[in-house]
N, C-alpha and C positions, 0 to 999 in steps of 0.2 A: 336209312344208312345200312343196317343189317349186314348183308353179305357183300356189299360193294367194296368196303374198305379192305377186308381180307383178300378179296379177289384182286384188287388193285395192287396191294403189296406183293402178292404172289407173282403177278405179271411183271411187276417192276424187278423182282428178284430174278426171274427168268431172263428178262432183257439184259440185265447187268451181267449175268453169267454168260450169256451168249457173246456179248461184246468183249468181255474180259478174258474168257477162257476158250469157248468153242471156236470162235472166229480165228484167234491166233493159232489154235491147234490145227485147224484146217489148213493154215498157211505154213505149217511146220515150225511155228515160233514157240510153241508150248504155252503153258498157262502161268508163266512167271516172268519176271524181268531178268534180263541177262546179268549175271554177276560180273563184277569187275575182274579182269584177268589177274591171276595171282603171280606175282613175281617173287624171286628169292628174297628181295628186300622186304616186301610186304609180309611174307611169312615170318622172316626173322624178327620184324618189329612186333608182330602179333605174339610170337613166343616170348619176347622180352616183356611185353605188357602182362602176359599171363603169369610169368615167373615173378614179376614185381607184385602182382595182386596176391599170389600165393604166399609170398614172403610177408606181406602186410597182414594177411589173414592169420598166419601162424604167429606173428608177433602179437596180434590182438588176443588170440587164444591164450598165449603164454601170460600176457598181462592180466587177463581175467582170472586165470588160475592162481596167480601170485597174490591177488588182492585179498585182504581179509574180508570176512562176512560183513554185510551191511548192518547198521545199528538196529534196524527194526527186527532183524532176526535175533539179535542178542536179547531184545526185550520181550521175546515170546510171540513174535508175529508168525504168520503162516509160512510154511516152507522150511527148508534147511533143517 
């Protein structure tokens, strides 16, 4: 087996790179899929989702700060 398995893996990687990257780049298609066109509505929806996520994260952080220490810390556990 020796050198044949690493050689086969290397050749497979080169073949995949050629098919997925080099060939499309030679055709001026690039090495990536084309992203969906961005419309004003899609950008607005993404901003709304990001703001909602930020609101939830801030709410969680405020809740964690307001909670009293856990019982194991009161009993001399590690931390705190």
